[in-house]
C-alpha positions in Angstrom: 260.3 146.6 174.9 257.3 146.4 172.7 257.4 148.2 169.4 254.4 149.7 167.4 254.0 148.0 164.1 253.3 149.8 160.9 250.1 149.2 158.9 249.9 149.6 155.2 247.1 151.3 153.3 246.4 151.1 149.6 247.3 154.6 148.0 248.3 156.2 144.8 250.7 159.2 144.6 249.6 161.4 141.8 250.5 164.7 140.0 247.5 166.8 139.0 248.2 170.0 137.3 251.0 171.7 139.2 250.3 169.9 142.4 250.9 166.4 143.9 248.9 164.4 146.5 248.2 161.0 148.0 245.0 159.6 146.7 242.9 157.0 148.6 239.6 155.2 148.0 237.4 155.7 151.0 236.9 152.0 151.2 240.6 151.4 151.7 241.1 153.6 154.7 241.1 152.1 158.2 237.6 152.0 159.5 238.1 154.8 162.0 239.3 157.1 159.3 236.4 156.3 156.9 234.3 159.0 158.7 235.3 162.6 159.1 236.9 163.5 162.4 240.1 163.4 164.5 241.1 159.9 163.5 241.0 160.7 159.7 243.0 164.0 160.3 245.5 162.3 162.4 246.1 159.6 159.8 246.5 162.0 156.9 248.9 164.2 159.0 251.1 161.2 159.6 250.9 160.0 155.9 252.1 163.4 154.8 254.6 163.9 157.6 253.0 166.7 159.6 253.3 168.6 161.8 257.0 169.1 161.1 258.8 171.8 163.1 261.7 171.5 160.5 259.0 172.3 157.7 260.5 169.6 155.5 258.1 166.7 155.9 261.0 164.3 155.7 259.1 161.5 157.5 256.1 161.5 155.2 254.8 161.8 151.6 254.7 165.6 151.6 257.0 167.8 149.7 257.1 170.7 152.2 255.1 173.1 150.0 251.4 173.9 149.9 251.4 172.3 146.3 252.6 169.0 147.6 251.1 168.6 151.0 247.7 167.3 149.9 245.4 164.3 150.2 242.4 163.1 148.3 239.6 160.7 149.3 237.3 159.3 146.5 234.3 157.0 146.6 231.5 156.1 144.3 229.1 159.0 144.3 225.8 159.1 146.3 224.7 162.0 144.3 222.3 161.6 141.4 224.0 162.0 138.0 227.5 161.9 139.4 230.1 159.1 139.2 232.4 159.9 142.1 232.6 161.9 145.3 235.8 163.8 145.7 237.0 165.1 149.1 240.2 167.3 149.3 242.3 167.8 152.5 245.1 170.4 152.6 247.5 169.3 155.1 249.4 172.0 157.1 253.2 171.6 157.1 254.1 172.8 160.5 250.9 172.6 162.6 248.6 169.6 163.3 245.8 170.8 161.0 244.0 169.4 157.9 241.9 172.1 156.2 238.7 170.9 154.5 237.3 174.4 153.6 238.0 174.3 149.9 238.9 172.4 146.7 242.2 171.8 144.9 241.7 172.7 141.2 245.0 171.2 140.2 244.4 167.8 141.7 240.8 167.8 140.3 242.6 166.9 137.0 243.8 163.7 138.6 240.4 162.7 140.1 238.9 161.4 136.9 242.0 159.3 135.9 242.2 157.8 139.4 238.6 157.1 139.6 238.7 155.1 136.3 241.9 153.3 137.1 240.8 152.3 140.6 237.5 150.9 139.5 235.2 153.6 140.8 233.6 154.3 137.4 231.1 152.0 135.7 233.2 150.3 132.9 230.3 150.9 130.5 231.1 154.7 130.8 234.7 154.2 129.6 235.2 153.9 125.8 237.9 151.7 124.3 239.3 154.7 122.6 238.3 158.3 122.9 237.3 160.4 125.9 235.7 159.3 129.1 233.3 161.9 130.7 233.7 161.6 134.5 231.0 163.5 136.6 232.6 164.6 139.9 230.9 165.8 143.0 233.3 168.1 144.8 232.1 167.4 148.4 234.1 170.2 150.1 232.3 172.9 148.3 229.2 171.1 147.0 229.9 171.6 143.3 230.1 169.6 140.1 233.2 169.2 138.0 233.2 167.5 134.6 236.5 165.8 133.7 237.2 164.8 130.1 239.7 162.0 130.3 241.6 160.6 127.2 241.4 156.8 126.9 243.6 154.6 124.7 243.1 150.9 124.5 240.6 151.0 127.3 243.0 152.6 129.8 243.6 156.1 130.9 246.1 157.8 128.6 248.7 159.7 130.7 251.5 160.6 128.2 251.0 163.1 125.4 252.2 166.5 124.1 250.1 168.9 126.2 252.4 171.4 127.9 251.6 173.1 131.2 253.8 175.9 132.6 255.0 174.8 136.0 255.2 171.1 135.0 258.5 170.0 133.5 257.4 167.3 131.1 254.4 167.1 128.7 251.5 164.8 129.2 247.9 164.0 128.1 245.4 166.9 128.3 242.5 166.6 130.8 239.9 169.3 130.2 237.9 170.4 133.3 234.6 172.1 133.4 233.8 173.8 136.8 230.1 174.0 136.8 228.3 176.9 138.4 231.6 177.8 140.2 230.4 180.6 142.4 231.1 179.1 145.9 228.4 178.6 148.4 230.3 179.6 151.5 228.7 179.6 154.9 228.1 183.2 156.0 228.6 184.5 152.5 225.0 184.0 151.4 225.9 181.9 148.5 226.6 185.1 146.5 229.5 185.3 144.0 230.2 188.8 145.5 229.5 188.5 149.2 229.6 192.2 149.8 227.2 192.9 146.8 230.1 194.9 145.2 232.4 194.3 142.3 235.1 196.4 144.0 235.4 197.3 147.7 237.6 199.5 149.8 239.3 197.0 152.1 240.6 198.5 155.3 243.5 196.5 156.9 244.9 198.0 160.0 248.6 198.4 159.9 248.6 197.8 156.2 246.4 200.3 154.5 243.1 200.7 152.7 243.0 199.7 149.1 240.6 198.5 146.4 239.7 194.8 146.4 237.4 192.4 144.5 236.1 189.9 146.9 234.7 186.9 145.0 233.5 183.4 145.7 234.2 181.4 142.5 236.2 178.2 142.3 237.6 179.3 145.8 236.9 182.4 147.8 239.6 184.9 146.7 240.6 188.4 147.6 242.0 190.3 144.5 244.0 193.5 144.9 246.0 195.6 142.6 249.8 194.8 142.7 250.7 198.5 142.6 248.6 199.3 145.7 250.6 196.9 147.8 254.1 197.8 146.3 254.5 195.0 143.7 254.6 194.9 139.8 253.0 191.5 139.3 256.2 190.1 137.8 257.4 188.8 141.3 258.7 185.3 141.6 258.6 183.1 144.9 261.9 184.4 146.4 260.8 188.0 146.2 258.0 187.3 148.6 258.6 184.1 150.4 262.0 185.3 151.6 260.4 188.3 153.2 258.8 187.6 156.6 257.3 191.0 156.8 255.6 190.6 153.4 254.2 187.3 154.4 252.8 188.8 157.6 251.2 191.6 155.6 249.5 189.1 153.2 248.2 187.0 156.1 246.8 190.2 157.6 245.1 191.1 154.4 243.7 187.6 154.1 242.3 187.7 157.7 240.5 191.1 157.2 239.3 190.0 153.8 237.9 186.8 155.2 235.9 188.7 157.7 234.7 191.2 155.1 233.6 188.2 153.0 231.7 186.7 156.0 233.8 183.6 156.0 235.0 184.1 159.6 233.6 186.1 162.5 236.8 187.7 163.5 240.4 187.9 162.3 241.7 185.5 164.9 239.7 182.8 163.3 241.9 182.9 160.1 244.4 180.6 161.8 241.8 177.9 161.8 241.0 178.4 158.0 244.4 178.5 156.2 243.3 177.1 152.8 240.6 179.8 152.1 240.4 182.4 151.2 243.3 183.1 148.9 244.9 186.4 148.3 246.0 187.4 144.8 247.4 190.5 143.3 246.9 191.6 139.6 248.6 194.0 137.1 248.6 194.9 133.5 250.9 192.9 131.2 254.5 193.5 131.1 257.7 191.5 130.2 259.2 189.2 132.8 261.3 186.1 133.1 259.6 183.0 134.6 261.0 180.8 137.2 262.2 178.3 134.6 264.1 181.1 132.8 261.7 181.5 129.9 260.9 185.0 128.8 257.2 185.9 129.0 256.3 188.8 126.8 253.6 191.4 127.7 252.1 190.4 124.3 251.7 186.8 125.6 249.3 187.7 128.3 246.1 189.7 129.1 247.1 190.4 132.7 249.6 189.3 135.4 248.5 187.4 138.6 250.4 186.2 141.6 248.6 184.3 144.3 249.3 183.2 147.8 248.5 179.7 149.1 249.0 178.5 152.7 251.1 181.5 153.6 253.4 181.4 150.6 253.5 182.8 147.0 252.4 179.9 144.8 255.0 178.6 142.2 252.4 178.7 139.5 248.7 179.1 140.0 246.2 177.1 142.0 243.5 175.6 139.7 240.6 176.9 141.9 242.3 180.4 141.9 242.4 180.2 138.1 238.7 179.6 138.1 238.2 182.7 140.2 240.5 184.7 137.8 238.5 183.5 134.7 235.3 184.3 136.4 236.3 187.7 137.7 237.9 188.6 134.2 234.5 187.9 132.6 232.7 190.4 134.7 233.3 194.1 133.6 234.4 196.3 136.5 236.3 193.8 138.7 240.0 194.5 139.4 240.8 191.4 137.4 238.8 192.6 134.4 240.3 196.0 134.5 243.8 194.7 134.6 243.0 192.7 131.6 241.9 195.8 129.8 238.2 195.9 130.7 235.2 195.1 128.6 233.4 191.7 128.0 235.6 188.7 127.5 235.0 185.0 127.6 238.7 183.8 128.3 241.9 185.3 129.5 245.6 184.2 129.4 247.4 185.4 132.5 251.0 185.3 133.5 252.1 183.6 136.7 255.5 182.8 138.1 256.0 179.7 136.0 254.6 181.0 132.8 251.1 181.4 131.4 247.7 179.8 131.7 244.5 180.2 129.7 241.0 180.0 131.5 237.6 180.5 130.1 234.4 181.6 131.7 231.1 183.2 130.4 229.2 185.5 132.6 225.7 186.9 132.6 223.3 188.8 134.8 220.5 186.7 136.2 217.8 188.3 138.3 220.1 191.3 138.8 223.1 189.4 139.9 226.2 188.1 138.0 226.2 184.4 137.2 228.7 182.0 135.6 227.5 178.7 134.4 230.9 177.1 134.0 234.6 177.8 133.8 236.8 175.8 131.6 240.6 175.0 131.7 242.9 172.3 130.7 245.5 170.5 133.0 247.2 167.1 133.0 247.7 164.3 135.5 249.9 161.3 135.9 250.4 158.4 138.4 253.7 158.8 140.0 253.6 155.7 142.3 251.1 153.3 143.4 250.8 150.5 146.1 250.7 151.2 149.9 251.7 153.9 152.3 252.8 152.9 155.7 252.1 154.5 159.1 252.6 153.3 162.7 249.3 151.8 163.8 249.0 154.1 166.8 249.1 157.2 164.6 245.4 157.8 164.6 
């Protein structure tokens, strides 16, 4: 009998922040997958190993978590004053679905290094030694990200002494600037606060009514107080991910919050939009032990935050959600700001399941509405493997 041959596609497997993903140059994809659509989605699903009813992604490059079921496509930018166009695809683990509705802030740290190493950046923009400034157009959400990539002897520096909680080994620091991070979401009117309020009463049938800050910044996010939903803000993954009823409640909160934000028309539509919005719960600082066993003192943080991603509690913090945290913290009166002690602030250090993270943002009122010009944080990135991925040629 005839057997389907495999094809090989140039690819690089990279860690960016606390995530991992498969990176492609657009020009290296098979022709049918160079344009958005079913062929591209089918290819990326097969590369990652989805859909997998066993939820392990054994037959693909995915790691069976939302942090490791990711794909990136890069190309030379067609936008003025930008170097590279960056498209992110969040691949569902157990359903045949690629979500293109948002960015991955963690993998954003790997975009600049990959773009330089793969020849997508004009060599004249890369110093022999120093820092290369890569101007990234984030195509999913239509935003600019500026990456500051360390260069040594003309090549991307990947090793260093920068430590990031949630990542085992130190590496070189990559500073990211998320410019004008308020998300321009369809149906949300391009407003940072789509309801016009810093705090809303969010009614969720079967769950309750509680205070919520609904914000479009970095990624659409629903912030609630941990105490209002029965938590302390010190929870680790097992406390929530091992509780099916808790996961159902969070998904219900996400669905009703998405409707309130104008992101979907009805709660049933949430199943088709898994990557956004995020749900996060906040609390005032207190002592806890991180997932690595390291003690985090209340004095080490301004507030505690736990966030859900693709239906599970994230092991650390999504980079885009960190942008939302920093932005909301800078605006007096939001739940994030109040958990951090209130008042004006340009940066916060928050506690997450793996440790702590600092993010900065400066807010101001422009024409009667809050505006944030940029949010800043540091991550790291490293090439794990490069060469080719292989998929059966009838996969897409």
